[in-house]
NUTORTOR-539219 format. One record per residue (C-alpha): residue number from 1; residue in one letter; x, y, z. Coordinates in steps of 0.001 Angstrom, whole numbers, plus 524288, in hexadecimal, padded with zeros to 5 digits. Last residue first. Layout:
BEGIN
+------+------+-------+-------+-------+
! resi ! resn !     u !     v !     w !
+------+------+-------+-------+-------+
!  NUM !    A !     X !     Y !     Z !
...
+------+------+-------+-------+-------+
This chain:
BEGIN
+------+------+-------+-------+-------+
! resi ! resn !     u !     v !     w !
+------+------+-------+-------+-------+
!  351 !    Q ! 79093 ! D4166 ! 2046D !
!  350 !    E ! 78D9A ! D4AE3 ! 20F3C !
!  349 !    N ! 77F7F ! D4653 ! 210BA !
!  348 !    W ! 780F6 ! D4491 ! 21F72 !
!  347 !    S ! 780EB ! D35B0 ! 21F28 !
!  346 !    S ! 78C93 ! D3511 ! 215C1 !
!  345 !    R ! 79549 ! D3E30 ! 21D84 !
!  344 !    L ! 7906D ! D379B ! 229E3 !
!  343 !    V ! 79510 ! D2A5F ! 22504 !
!  342 !    R ! 7A2E5 ! D2F24 ! 22252 !
!  341 !    I ! 7A446 ! D374B ! 22EB5 !
!  340 !    W ! 7A003 ! D2BB1 ! 236E6 !
!  339 !    N ! 7A9A4 ! D22B7 ! 2300B !
!  338 !    R ! 7B4F6 ! D2BFF ! 2324D !
!  337 !    N ! 7B346 ! D2D4B ! 240FC !
!  336 !    C ! 7B7FB ! D2290 ! 24A27 !
!  335 !    I ! 7B4D0 ! D16BE ! 241C1 !
!  334 !    K ! 7BBAA ! D1C83 ! 235ED !
!  333 !    E ! 7C747 ! D20E5 ! 23E29 !
!  332 !    I ! 7C864 ! D1334 ! 243EC !
!  331 !    L ! 7C855 ! D0D28 ! 2364B !
!  330 !    Q ! 7D34E ! D15FA ! 2319F !
!  329 !    E ! 7DB2A ! D1396 ! 23DE4 !
!  328 !    D ! 7DADB ! D04C5 ! 23CAC !
!  327 !    Y ! 7D1E9 ! CFC1B ! 244AB !
!  326 !    G ! 7D9C7 ! CF132 ! 24AC9 !
!  325 !    H ! 7D295 ! CEE2D ! 25761 !
!  324 !    A ! 7DC8A ! CF5EF ! 25F24 !
!  323 !    R ! 7D9B2 ! D01AE ! 25696 !
!  322 !    M ! 7CB03 ! D009A ! 258EB !
!  321 !    A ! 7CD2A ! CFED6 ! 2679F !
!  320 !    K ! 7D5D3 ! D0AF2 ! 26822 !
!  319 !    R ! 7CBA0 ! D130E ! 260F3 !
!  318 !    L ! 7C1A0 ! D0E2C ! 26ABA !
!  317 !    N ! 7CA56 ! D11A7 ! 2762E !
!  316 !    P ! 7CC73 ! D1F41 ! 2707F !
!  315 !    L ! 7BD95 ! D210A ! 2719E !
!  314 !    G ! 7BE38 ! D2113 ! 28060 !
!  313 !    S ! 7BD01 ! D2FF7 ! 281B6 !
!  312 !    V ! 7AF8B ! D2ED5 ! 27B6C !
!  311 !    D ! 7AA6E ! D26D4 ! 286F7 !
!  310 !    K ! 7AC7C ! D19CA ! 28DEB !
!  309 !    I ! 7B417 ! D13B3 ! 28285 !
!  308 !    G ! 7B9F5 ! D07EA ! 28997 !
!  307 !    K ! 7ADD9 ! D087F ! 29254 !
!  306 !    P ! 7A5C4 ! D041F ! 286B1 !
!  305 !    V ! 79A42 ! D0D42 ! 283E6 !
!  304 !    K ! 78D73 ! D0EDA ! 28B6F !
!  303 !    A ! 784B1 ! D170C ! 282BF !
!  302 !    G ! 77FBB ! D2493 ! 27F88 !
!  301 !    D ! 78A8E ! D2DF0 ! 2835B !
!  300 !    F ! 792DD ! D2816 ! 27875 !
!  299 !    D ! 78ACC ! D203E ! 26E92 !
!  298 !    S ! 797B4 ! D1C50 ! 2680D !
!  297 !    G ! 794AC ! D1C7B ! 2599C !
!  296 !    L ! 7A1B7 ! D18E3 ! 2532D !
!  295 !    G ! 7A44F ! D1635 ! 244E7 !
!  294 !    V ! 7A307 ! D0B93 ! 23A89 !
!  293 !    R ! 79FD7 ! D0D54 ! 22C1A !
!  292 !    D ! 7ACDF ! D0F76 ! 22533 !
!  291 !    E ! 7B37D ! D0325 ! 22ACB !
!  290 !    G ! 7A998 ! CF9C5 ! 2251A !
!  289 !    L ! 79B9E ! CF794 ! 22964 !
!  288 !    K ! 79A89 ! CE933 ! 22CDA !
!  287 !    E ! 7A88C ! CE653 ! 230F2 !
!  286 !    L ! 7AA7F ! CF3D1 ! 236A2 !
!  285 !    L ! 79E25 ! CF281 ! 23EB0 !
!  284 !    H ! 7A288 ! CE53D ! 243A1 !
!  283 !    D ! 7B013 ! CEA04 ! 2475F !
!  282 !    L ! 7AA80 ! CF63C ! 24DAE !
!  281 !    H ! 7A143 ! CEDC4 ! 255B5 !
!  280 !    R ! 7AC62 ! CE525 ! 25A7D !
!  279 !    I ! 7B4A9 ! CF154 ! 25D17 !
!  278 !    M ! 7AA40 ! CF6C4 ! 26615 !
!  277 !    T ! 7A9C6 ! CE9FF ! 26D9F !
!  276 !    E ! 7B886 ! CEA5B ! 26EAE !
!  275 !    L ! 7B6FC ! CF6F0 ! 27666 !
!  274 !    P ! 7B373 ! CEEAD ! 28221 !
!  273 !    T ! 7A64A ! CF054 ! 288E1 !
!  272 !    D ! 7A55D ! CF33C ! 29774 !
!  271 !    E ! 79C1C ! CFE66 ! 29415 !
!  270 !    D ! 790B1 ! CF4E7 ! 29474 !
!  269 !    M ! 78406 ! CF5E0 ! 28CDF !
!  268 !    R ! 78318 ! CE767 ! 289C7 !
!  267 !    G ! 7802F ! CE234 ! 27C1E !
!  266 !    D ! 78790 ! CD54A ! 27E2C !
!  265 !    E ! 78FD3 ! CD757 ! 271F5 !
!  264 !    R ! 7939C ! CE4BD ! 27717 !
!  263 !    L ! 79379 ! CF07A ! 26E1E !
!  262 !    F ! 78535 ! CF4EC ! 26DA9 !
!  261 !    A ! 78387 ! CF3D2 ! 27C65 !
!  260 !    T ! 790C3 ! CFAC2 ! 27DFE !
!  259 !    A ! 78C94 ! D0761 ! 27782 !
!  258 !    F ! 7984A ! D0B5C ! 26F12 !
!  257 !    N ! 7907F ! D0BE6 ! 2625D !
!  256 !    L ! 798DE ! D0A22 ! 25626 !
!  255 !    G ! 794A8 ! D139B ! 24B76 !
!  254 !    V ! 78F29 ! D0D1D ! 23F53 !
!  253 !    M ! 790BF ! D113E ! 23120 !
!  252 !    G ! 78AAB ! D141F ! 223F1 !
!  251 !    D ! 78FD9 ! D108E ! 21685 !
!  250 !    T ! 78212 ! D0C9E ! 21231 !
!  249 !    E ! 785EB ! CFE48 ! 21078 !
!  248 !    A ! 78D76 ! CFE5E ! 21D3C !
!  247 !    I ! 78148 ! D026E ! 224C9 !
!  246 !    A ! 7797F ! CF7AC ! 21E2A !
!  245 !    A ! 783D4 ! CEDA1 ! 221D4 !
!  244 !    L ! 783A7 ! CF284 ! 22FEE !
!  243 !    Q ! 774EC ! CF062 ! 2304E !
!  242 !    K ! 7768F ! CE270 ! 22BA5 !
!  241 !    D ! 78167 ! CE074 ! 2359C !
!  240 !    T ! 777F1 ! CE44D ! 24054 !
!  239 !    L ! 778E3 ! CF167 ! 24733 !
!  238 !    N ! 778DF ! CF366 ! 255DF !
!  237 !    R ! 76E83 ! CF9B9 ! 25E81 !
!  236 !    A ! 766B9 ! CECF0 ! 25F66 !
!  235 !    S ! 772A3 ! CE744 ! 26625 !
!  234 !    A ! 77902 ! CDABD ! 261A7 !
!  233 !    T ! 7870E ! CDF2B ! 263DC !
!  232 !    V ! 79100 ! CDA4C ! 259DE !
!  231 !    A ! 787BA ! CD6FD ! 24E9F !
!  230 !    N ! 77F46 ! CE295 ! 252AB !
!  229 !    A ! 78A69 ! CEBCE ! 24EFC !
!  228 !    N ! 78A92 ! CF958 ! 25504 !
!  227 !    S ! 78305 ! D0627 ! 254AD !
!  226 !    H ! 785E0 ! D1488 ! 256D0 !
!  225 !    T ! 7849A ! D1D26 ! 24AB6 !
!  224 !    A ! 77D92 ! D136A ! 24208 !
!  223 !    V ! 77EC0 ! D1855 ! 233FA !
!  222 !    L ! 7788C ! D1445 ! 22722 !
!  221 !    P ! 77E0C ! D1CA7 ! 21C18 !
!  220 !    K ! 77429 ! D25C6 ! 215A8 !
!  219 !    T ! 768EF ! D23EC ! 20C23 !
!  218 !    S ! 75FD5 ! D1F55 ! 216CA !
!  217 !    H ! 75353 ! D17CB ! 213B1 !
!  216 !    R ! 756CD ! D096E ! 2137A !
!  215 !    A ! 761C4 ! D09E2 ! 21D85 !
!  214 !    V ! 7597B ! D1287 ! 22655 !
!  213 !    D ! 74E8C ! D088D ! 225F6 !
!  212 !    W ! 75884 ! CFDC3 ! 22848 !
!  211 !    F ! 75D36 ! D043B ! 234C0 !
!  210 !    G ! 74F3A ! D068F ! 23923 !
!  209 !    A ! 74C55 ! CF810 ! 237F4 !
!  208 !    E ! 758CD ! CF502 ! 23F7C !
!  207 !    N ! 755AD ! CFDEC ! 24AF0 !
!  206 !    L ! 75B2C ! D0BA8 ! 24B5E !
!  205 !    H ! 763E9 ! D0E68 ! 25741 !
!  204 !    S ! 76FBE ! D11D5 ! 24EC1 !
!  203 !    L ! 76B7E ! D145B ! 240BF !
!  202 !    D ! 76F95 ! D22AC ! 24060 !
!  201 !    I ! 76A67 ! D2A73 ! 234E0 !
!  200 !    M ! 773C8 ! D351B ! 2307F !
!  199 !    I ! 76DD0 ! D4268 ! 22E11 !
!  198 !    G ! 77113 ! D47A6 ! 2207A !
!  197 !    L ! 76471 ! D4F2D ! 21E20 !
!  196 !    E ! 75F4B ! D4645 ! 21363 !
!  195 !    N ! 76349 ! D39B4 ! 21A19 !
!  194 !    C ! 75D1F ! D3EB9 ! 226C0 !
!  193 !    R ! 75092 ! D4142 ! 21F63 !
!  192 !    R ! 75056 ! D3395 ! 219A2 !
!  191 !    V ! 752EE ! D2CF9 ! 22697 !
!  190 !    L ! 7488C ! D3528 ! 22D50 !
!  189 !    R ! 73E7B ! D3194 ! 222FC !
!  188 !    L ! 74139 ! D233F ! 2256F !
!  187 !    G ! 73FB5 ! D2590 ! 23414 !
!  186 !    H ! 732C1 ! D2CC2 ! 23254 !
!  185 !    D ! 72DCF ! D20DC ! 22AC0 !
!  184 !    T ! 73219 ! D18AA ! 23656 !
!  183 !    L ! 73F4F ! D122A ! 2374C !
!  182 !    G ! 740EB ! D0428 ! 23BE4 !
!  181 !    P ! 73826 ! CFA5B ! 2429D !
!  180 !    G ! 73CEB ! CF161 ! 24D73 !
!  179 !    T ! 7487D ! CEAF7 ! 2543F !
!  178 !    D ! 751EB ! CE626 ! 249CD !
!  177 !    G ! 75D78 ! CECFF ! 2500D !
!  176 !    D ! 76457 ! CE0C0 ! 254AD !
!  175 !    S ! 762F7 ! CDAAE ! 261F5 !
!  174 !    P ! 76A1D ! CD571 ! 26DC0 !
!  173 !    F ! 76929 ! CDED6 ! 27453 !
!  172 !    R ! 75F13 ! CE9AD ! 27349 !
!  171 !    F ! 7602F ! CF86C ! 27493 !
!  170 !    P ! 7546B ! CFA9A ! 26BD6 !
!  169 !    V ! 75621 ! CFDF9 ! 25D89 !
!  168 !    G ! 74FBD ! D09BF ! 2574D !
!  167 !    H ! 74318 ! D0CCE ! 25049 !
!  166 !    G ! 73F80 ! D172F ! 2467F !
!  165 !    F ! 73C80 ! D253F ! 242E6 !
!  164 !    I ! 73194 ! D28BC ! 24C43 !
!  163 !    T ! 73AFD ! D244B ! 256CD !
!  162 !    P ! 73D27 ! D1737 ! 25D52 !
!  161 !    R ! 74705 ! D14EE ! 2686E !
!  160 !    S ! 75459 ! D1030 ! 2639A !
!  159 !    W ! 759BB ! D1DE3 ! 26171 !
!  158 !    V ! 752C6 ! D2073 ! 254A9 !
!  157 !    P ! 753CD ! D27D8 ! 247E0 !
!  156 !    G ! 7628B ! D2985 ! 24A12 !
!  155 !    L ! 7670C ! D36A3 ! 244D9 !
!  154 !    S ! 773B9 ! D3CA9 ! 24010 !
!  153 !    R ! 776A5 ! D4A3F ! 23A98 !
!  152 !    L ! 76FAE ! D5386 ! 243EB !
!  151 !    G ! 776C0 ! D6098 ! 2432C !
!  150 !    A ! 76D58 ! D6AF4 ! 24829 !
!  149 !    A ! 76762 ! D6C50 ! 23A90 !
!  148 !    Y ! 76525 ! D5DA1 ! 23ACA !
!  147 !    L ! 75E8E ! D5F2C ! 247F6 !
!  146 !    V ! 754F6 ! D68FD ! 24249 !
!  145 !    H ! 752A9 ! D604C ! 2365E !
!  144 !    L ! 7500D ! D542E ! 23E98 !
!  143 !    T ! 74756 ! D5C22 ! 2479A !
!  142 !    E ! 73E7F ! D5F3E ! 23C09 !
!  141 !    F ! 73EF5 ! D5143 ! 23725 !
!  140 !    E ! 7302E ! D509F ! 23460 !
!  139 !    P ! 72F30 ! D4400 ! 23C23 !
!  138 !    D ! 735C1 ! D4A70 ! 247FB !
!  137 !    I ! 743C0 ! D479A ! 24C50 !
!  136 !    A ! 7464E ! D4849 ! 25AFF !
!  135 !    E ! 743D9 ! D39AC ! 25CB1 !
!  134 !    A ! 74E6C ! D36CC ! 25296 !
!  133 !    G ! 75723 ! D2DAA ! 25A86 !
!  132 !    E ! 76591 ! D305F ! 25BF3 !
!  131 !    M ! 7674F ! D3DC6 ! 25598 !
!  130 !    H ! 77501 ! D41B3 ! 25161 !
!  129 !    L ! 77BC4 ! D4EF6 ! 25138 !
!  128 !    I ! 78949 ! D4B8A ! 24C4B !
!  127 !    A ! 79401 ! D5104 ! 254CF !
!  126 !    A ! 7A218 ! D53F7 ! 25113 !
!  125 !    I ! 7AB57 ! D560D ! 25C8F !
!  124 !    R ! 7B614 ! D5FEE ! 259AA !
!  123 !    G ! 7C468 ! D5CCA ! 2573B !
!  122 !    E ! 7C47D ! D65D8 ! 24B6A !
!  121 !    A ! 7C72E ! D5AE7 ! 241C3 !
!  120 !    M ! 7BC66 ! D52BD ! 247E9 !
!  119 !    A ! 7B312 ! D5E46 ! 246EE !
!  118 !    A ! 7B657 ! D600D ! 23894 !
!  117 !    E ! 7B45A ! D51AB ! 235A8 !
!  116 !    I ! 7A735 ! D5170 ! 23C5B !
!  115 !    D ! 7A2AD ! D5DF5 ! 235BD !
!  114 !    G ! 7A700 ! D5867 ! 228A2 !
!  113 !    S ! 79DFF ! D4CD6 ! 22ADF !
!  112 !    T ! 792EA ! D5685 ! 22B57 !
!  111 !    R ! 78986 ! D5B92 ! 235A9 !
!  110 !    A ! 792B5 ! D59EE ! 24104 !
!  109 !    I ! 78FC8 ! D6149 ! 24D85 !
!  108 !    R ! 79CB3 ! D6661 ! 252DC !
!  107 !    L ! 7A0D1 ! D6488 ! 260EB !
!  106 !    L ! 7A452 ! D6BB5 ! 26D6A !
!  105 !    G ! 7A3B3 ! D798A ! 267AD !
!  104 !    D ! 798F5 ! D7DF8 ! 270F8 !
!  103 !    E ! 78FF8 ! D7FE0 ! 26530 !
!  102 !    E ! 79288 ! D71AE ! 26194 !
!  101 !    L ! 78EE9 ! D6D4A ! 26F3A !
!  100 !    K ! 782C6 ! D75FD ! 26E13 !
!   99 !    L ! 77E5D ! D6F07 ! 2619B !
!   98 !    L ! 78078 ! D61DB ! 2683B !
!   97 !    I ! 77879 ! D6606 ! 27412 !
!   96 !    A ! 76DE0 ! D6B75 ! 26B25 !
!   95 !    A ! 76C81 ! D5E23 ! 264A1 !
!   94 !    Q ! 76A35 ! D584C ! 27214 !
!   93 !    S ! 75FB8 ! D624D ! 27560 !
!   92 !    L ! 75966 ! D60A5 ! 26813 !
!   91 !    A ! 75849 ! D51F7 ! 26A20 !
!   90 !    V ! 7527B ! D5380 ! 277AB !
!   89 !    P ! 748C0 ! D5DDD ! 2734D !
!   88 !    V ! 74493 ! D5594 ! 2677A !
!   87 !    A ! 742BD ! D486D ! 26DFC !
!   86 !    D ! 736D4 ! D4B02 ! 27674 !
!   85 !    E ! 72EC2 ! D5105 ! 26B82 !
!   84 !    W ! 73399 ! D46C8 ! 261DF !
!   83 !    S ! 72E80 ! D3C1A ! 26AD3 !
!   82 !    I ! 73728 ! D31BD ! 270DE !
!   81 !    P ! 734A9 ! D235B ! 26E08 !
!   80 !    D ! 733D6 ! D1A23 ! 279B5 !
!   79 !    P ! 7400D ! D13D0 ! 27F0F !
!   78 !    L ! 7457D ! D072D ! 27973 !
!   77 !    P ! 7455E ! CFB58 ! 2824A !
!   76 !    V ! 752F8 ! CF5A8 ! 284EF !
!   75 !    D ! 75439 ! CE7D0 ! 27FB9 !
!   74 !    Y ! 75ED7 ! CE09F ! 286FF !
!   73 !    P ! 766FC ! CD445 ! 28673 !
!   72 !    P ! 76FB3 ! CD877 ! 28C62 !
!   71 !    N ! 77202 ! CDE97 ! 299CD !
!   70 !    Q ! 77947 ! CEB88 ! 2992F !
!   69 !    M ! 76F62 ! CF0B2 ! 28F6F !
!   68 !    K ! 764D8 ! CF07B ! 299F5 !
!   67 !    E ! 76D1C ! CF9AA ! 2A24B !
!   66 !    E ! 76E72 ! D02EE ! 296C9 !
!   65 !    D ! 75FA8 ! D035A ! 295CA !
!   64 !    R ! 75E57 ! D06B2 ! 2A43C !
!   63 !    E ! 768AD ! D1151 ! 2A31F !
!   62 !    E ! 761A6 ! D1719 ! 2978C !
!   61 !    S ! 7559F ! D1927 ! 29FEC !
!   60 !    M ! 74AFF ! D1EEB ! 2977F !
!   59 !    P ! 74560 ! D2C03 ! 29374 !
!   58 !    S ! 74AA0 ! D2AB5 ! 2859B !
!   57 !    P ! 75639 ! D3290 ! 280CB !
!   56 !    V ! 755E6 ! D3BA9 ! 2750D !
!   55 !    F ! 762D2 ! D3A58 ! 26DF0 !
!   54 !    V ! 76AD0 ! D446D ! 26668 !
!   53 !    A ! 77753 ! D3D7B ! 262F8 !
!   52 !    F ! 784BC ! D4351 ! 260C0 !
!   51 !    F ! 78AB4 ! D3BDF ! 2554A !
!   50 !    G ! 79968 ! D3D1B ! 25512 !
!   49 !    G ! 7A4F8 ! D44B1 ! 25A10 !
!   48 !    A ! 7B3C4 ! D4482 ! 258FB !
!   47 !    F ! 7B67A ! D3BE2 ! 264CE !
!   46 !    G ! 7C51D ! D3A19 ! 266BA !
!   45 !    G ! 7C34D ! D341C ! 2741B !
!   44 !    S ! 7C9C7 ! D3E6F ! 27C88 !
!   43 !    K ! 7C3F1 ! D499D ! 274A5 !
!   42 !    A ! 7B65C ! D43A6 ! 27580 !
!   41 !    K ! 7B7D4 ! D4115 ! 283EE !
!   40 !    A ! 7BB65 ! D4F53 ! 28651 !
!   39 !    I ! 7B034 ! D546A ! 27DE9 !
!   38 !    D ! 7A5A7 ! D4BD7 ! 283C4 !
!   37 !    L ! 7A032 ! D3E52 ! 28120 !
!   36 !    H ! 79DE6 ! D31E9 ! 2890E !
!   35 !    G ! 79735 ! D3813 ! 294AC !
!   34 !    D ! 79C46 ! D3C0F ! 2A21D !
!   33 !    S ! 79E0D ! D49CC ! 29D44 !
!   32 !    G ! 7A843 ! D532A ! 2980F !
!   31 !    T ! 7AA39 ! D61E1 ! 29705 !
!   30 !    E ! 7A66D ! D6395 ! 288C7 !
!   29 !    F ! 79B68 ! D59C8 ! 28758 !
!   28 !    M ! 796DB ! D5C99 ! 29512 !
!   27 !    G ! 79528 ! D6ABC ! 290E3 !
!   26 !    R ! 78905 ! D6641 ! 28982 !
!   25 !    A ! 7818E ! D6504 ! 29633 !
!   24 !    S ! 77A4A ! D720B ! 29562 !
!   23 !    L ! 775D6 ! D6EAA ! 287BB !
!   22 !    G ! 76F32 ! D626A ! 28C86 !
!   21 !    G ! 76F5B ! D5FA7 ! 29B07 !
!   20 !    S ! 775BA ! D5271 ! 29D14 !
!   19 !    R ! 76B79 ! D4AE4 ! 295A5 !
!   18 !    F ! 76DB6 ! D5343 ! 289A1 !
!   17 !    L ! 77C80 ! D51E4 ! 28B2B !
!   16 !    K ! 77B63 ! D430F ! 28B53 !
!   15 !    L ! 771E3 ! D4316 ! 27FEB !
!   14 !    L ! 77B17 ! D4BA3 ! 27816 !
!   13 !    L ! 7869F ! D42C2 ! 27B23 !
!   12 !    D ! 77FBB ! D36BA ! 2757A !
!   11 !    N ! 78A27 ! D3259 ! 26BEE !
!   10 !    H ! 78A06 ! D2B9D ! 25EB7 !
!    9 !    G ! 791C8 ! D28FB ! 2524F !
!    8 !    D ! 79F58 ! D2D4F ! 25680 !
!    7 !    F ! 7AA38 ! D34CE ! 24FCE !
!    6 !    I ! 7B6C7 ! D2FE6 ! 255C2 !
!    5 !    L ! 7C3C3 ! D36A9 ! 2533F !
!    4 !    P ! 7CE80 ! D2DE6 ! 24E49 !
!    3 !    R ! 7D51F ! D2FF8 ! 25727 !
!    2 !    T ! 7D399 ! D31B8 ! 265E2 !
!    1 !    M ! 7DD77 ! D26BE ! 268AB !
+------+------+-------+-------+-------+
């Protein structure tokens, strides 16, 4: 039940290790922790790797916001923007953790699709250095180029709160993503430069206006690493059918987010959520996108996931649910890893 291997669109392990002590806490990844992701859990669950997010947290109470999301309807206020000066040391510290995990031999940073396939063949975790929110990127893109040299290959211009590049969606239910203005001039420049370098633009957390700005100006497939279907769960974080049609038209893809507030029809953040809710979203995404454009984007270590999954070691339960629902082995393999490798090959200027 650990096959096919799962390559995943989003995790917040680096933030967890950063908050636990930074470089000195990286041993938690090898020896085990109370979080969603470590080496033992990955082996048990058949986790091959994925997008390891660099994220600069706001000085706010996440517990209080999560409490609000247990009682729909809700509209959680977005935190204030974070300055470049405050963001850079945090972002570099988290990137350094990933680099050190590679140096320790615990994973391999993937800069090409071939790196992912080689790591999977070797039984080694493949990690994409991803940035969730571009607060640490300056208008001249100097830090962008430094981080690209370090391995950055995926970037979301915003994490919900605004940046100099654009505006994100609030944690609001019920709602769609039509919540304000889109990309700034700096944001449009960022999209073009990422296209040139081969850094994938992540649409998750962007509002609808920003989504359409990327659609108009990007030459690459449209990709949302960890988002769901708004037609199933009317959360501002989820994508409308019109957005899904645009993603399909560019041969992009969407990774299913495991966060329960974006899965449940009632929008509640509640781990007592059956795996059937995940299958409902997969069905809708497959209907709108086709079987080559749907993957997984768990948000492990960054969200409350269904208790039937619990952590990475519970991924066999999702494979079991897909098989019980009638998905054949070829489709399951595409959802688990092949679709990510396909879209990354195109996004990274490899074809």
